[in-house]
N, C-alpha and C positions, 0 to 999 in steps of 0.2 A: 565690685559686688556685681552678680546678676538680679539682675530688674524684676525675671521669674524661676523659680529652683522648680528644675524638670526634676518631676516624682518616680522613682526607680522602685521603691517601695509598694503594695497593692496595699488595697484595701483587705481584709477575709469580706467571703461573699460577694466583688465584684468583679467579673468573670469576663472574657472580652476575645472574639477569637482573632487571631493574628495572619490575614493575608497570606502576608509573605513564604509562612512559614506551611497553613494551615494547618495552623493546631487553636484548640481552646487554651488559656491563657489564664490563671487569680490575682486581680490585680496586672495593672499594665508593664511589660516587661519589656514588651516591643515599644517603636516612636507611633504617636497617633495616626499619622497620614499611610501607615500599616496595616490598621486594626479598623473591627469596629466593636462597640459596645461604648458605655460596658453593662453590661445584660444581668439577672436577678438573680439566676441558674446558672449553673453550667451548661444542664440540655439545651436552654435560650439560644445561648452560645457557640452552640456546635450544631444547628438550626441557622445559623448564623447565614449566611448561604442561601440557603429556602425559603430564607423570610426574607432577603435582599430581590430575590426571583419575585416569590409573590407578590411584591410591594409596586415591584417594578411594570411586571405585568397590566394592576389596576393602574396608575398610572399611566400609559401609554392607551388607557384602553375609553380611561376617565372620561366623555366628554368633555369635562370642564376645563380640560386641557389642554382641548383641540378649537378652533373657530370653523366649525366647518362650511358657519353658515355665510363666515364675512370671505370679503377678498383678500388677497394677501397683502396688499399695499397697504404703506397706513393709516392714510385718508381713506379708508375705503374707496376709491378708484383704484385703476387699473393697477398692476407691480411697473414700480420704479426700473425704469435700464442703467447700470452700469454705467 
């Protein structure tokens, strides 16, 4: 008996964007590693790649994620050589 049962039938109103096929799916049709979601609407799922690009840009330019004023080393000093 499997510990985790793979859900092959989706719930109505649960939308995903399949990265492998580049399509919007209602319910999980492709494996989890190949999809974004769930989204509340088909429209949101259709814009999944655009949303991901926008979020990536926000994270890349967010100063909280970059220690611009600190040194590169863990101890606040010079970076260690390998």
